[in-house]
N, C-alpha and C positions, 0 to 999 in steps of 0.2 A: 676489326669488323670482318664479317664473312665476304667472300668474293661475290660480285654481282654475276648473276646467271641469266641466260636467255629466259624471257618470260617475267623477269623482275621489273618492277616499276623503276625507271631511271630516277635517282635521287634529285630532288629539286634543290636549287641554291640561288643565292644572290651573287652577282659578280660585276666587277668593273671590266669593261672591254674597250677595244679601240673604237667601237661604235657607240659607246656610252654604257651606263649601267643597265643590267637586265635582271629579271627573275626568270630562271631557265624555262620552267614549264610554261610560263606566260609567253616567253619569246617563241617557243615552239608553236604554240597555238594549235591550229588544225592541220599543221604540216607534218611531214616526216623531218627528221633531223639527223645530221651526222656530227658527232663530237669527236674530234681527233686531236691527240696530244703530242707535245714535243718536249724533249728534255731541256731545251733552252733556246734562246734567240741566237741568231748569227751562226747557226749550225748548217753545214753545207747540204746534207741530204734533205733536211726539212725545208731549206730555202727553195729547192727545186720543186718540192711537193706543194707548197703553198702557192707558188706561181701557177702550177698546173690546175689546182682547184679554182683559182681565179679565172683562168682561161676557160674552164669547163662550166662556168656559171650558168649558161643557157641549158646545159644538160641537166643540171640539178633543178633548175626552175621548172623545166618541162615535166619533171616528176614530182613536183610539189615538195621538194626537199630543201631545207635550210642547212647551211654548213656553218660550223663554228669551231675555231681552233682554240687550243689552250697551251700555254707555255709558262714555265716556271720562272718568269721574269716580270718586272714591273711594266707599267703602261708606257713610260718614256722609252724604254728599250724596244717595246713592241712597235711603236711608231717609227723609230729609226730602222728597225728591221724591215718593215713594210716597204720603205724606200728602196732598200737593197733588193728585196724580192721583185718589186716592179721593174727595177733597172735590169737585173739579170734575166728575169723572165721574158722581158720584151725582146731579148735577143732571139727567142724562139718564135713568139707571136705577141701582139699587144697584150700587156698584162696590167691589170688594175685590181688590186686586192680591196674588195668592198665588204667581204664578210667579216664579222667580228672575230677578234682574237682575245681570249680571256687572259687577264693578268692574274697569275697565281704564284707570286713569289714566296708565300708562306706555305705552299703545298696543301692548303686547306681543301680545295676542290679535288686535287689529285689524290689526296688521302680518302676523301669521300667515295671516289670511284675506284679505289684500290689500284692506282696507277703509279705507285712508287716502287722502285727496284730496291727493296730492303735486303735482298739476298746477297748482292754483290757489294762487298765492302769497299771495292775500288771505284764503284760507280757513284762518286760524290762530287758536288760542286766545291767551289773555293771555301764555302762556309761549312762544309761537311754534311750538307743535306743531300739525301738521295735524289738522283735524277728521276724525272718522270718517264715512265715506260711509254714507248710510242704505240699508243692504243687507238683503236677505232671503235666507236659505238654507233650503231644504227638504231634509231629510236622512232617508233611509229606515232601517229597522232594521239593515241591513247596513253602515250608516255611509257610504253613498254619497250624494253630492250629486245631487239630482234636479231642483232648480229654483234659479235665482239671479235676483234682481231688484235693481236699483239705482234708488232714487227721488231726485229733486231735493229740496232742503231745503224748497221752497215747497209741496210737494204731499203730502198725507196718503196713506198706503197704503190699499189696498182689500182688507180681509181677507176679504170675500166672494169675491173673485177668487182669493186664496190658498187658501181652502178648496175652491173649485171645482177648482183644479188638483190638490189632494191627492185629491179624489174621483176625478178622472180617472186619476191615477197608480195609486191603489190598485185601481181596477177593471181597469186595464190589466195590473197584476201578477197579478191573480186570473184574468182571462179573456183570451182572445186577441183583444183589441179595441183600437182607438184612439178618440178622440172628435173630433167635427167642430167647426167654428166656432160660438162662442157656446153650446156644449153646457152643459146643466145636468143635475144628477142626476135620472134618470127619463126623459130624452130618449133617442131612438134613438142608437146608437153605430155605429162603423164596424168592419166585420170586418177584422181585421189582414191586410195583404197576404200574409203568410206562410201563411195558411190557404187550402187549396185549396177549390174549389167542392164537391168531394166531402166534405171534412171539414166544410165549412160546413153541409151538409145535416143532419149529425148534431149539430154544436155549436149551430147557430143555425137551426133549421128554419123560422123565419119571416123569414129574411133576404130582402132585395130587391137585385137587381143593377141599378145605374143606368148604369154604364160598365164596360168590361172590368176596370178597376182600382178601382172604387168600389162597395162593397156596404154596405148599412146593415141594422141589425137592432134590434128591441126587445130589451132586456135585463131579465130578471126582476128585479123590485124586491127590494132587500135591506134588511134592517133595519139602522139605524145602530148 
């Protein structure tokens, strides 16, 4: 099947998870969602990541974001892994994994989302099945894919960056703006190219024009 692209509808699916069975689109509901994958349970880099996601639960909740993991193991292994994640993660700060982790031992959902490393013949589990690529999908309430990231097995994901992108996307959906390089919440934003100067005077009375095509403006702070 062709690769999923930004703007595609995220495929729906039924799944068994550590929090019970779900229908993916129904589970997302009116929220944003992050789906992030792992090649297998009891892997060191992923163990640190899931602990961080658990500790950042308030940050995701404040942005109306649900998080869900997926790993190419069964439910029994997932529950055992969660105990390890909580134990190790609590050495940093109290850690309690409450978000669901999808059981995908047959790679059905990983295949649906094109998350299998078919290119590397050495990247196989004991059964000869390809490992799941460490991918991130950010999905909006309309079930549209808004961000994809694929990480190498050796490098832990940066969830500060993922939250930063969500902040940018959510502000861009609400206001007619984009965000510049290294933008962080509270920084000046870019007036969308589709906004005329006349409109900008009303929408963004404090905007500054730097180039014919580049205008920046402060944006009134919003509560999380």
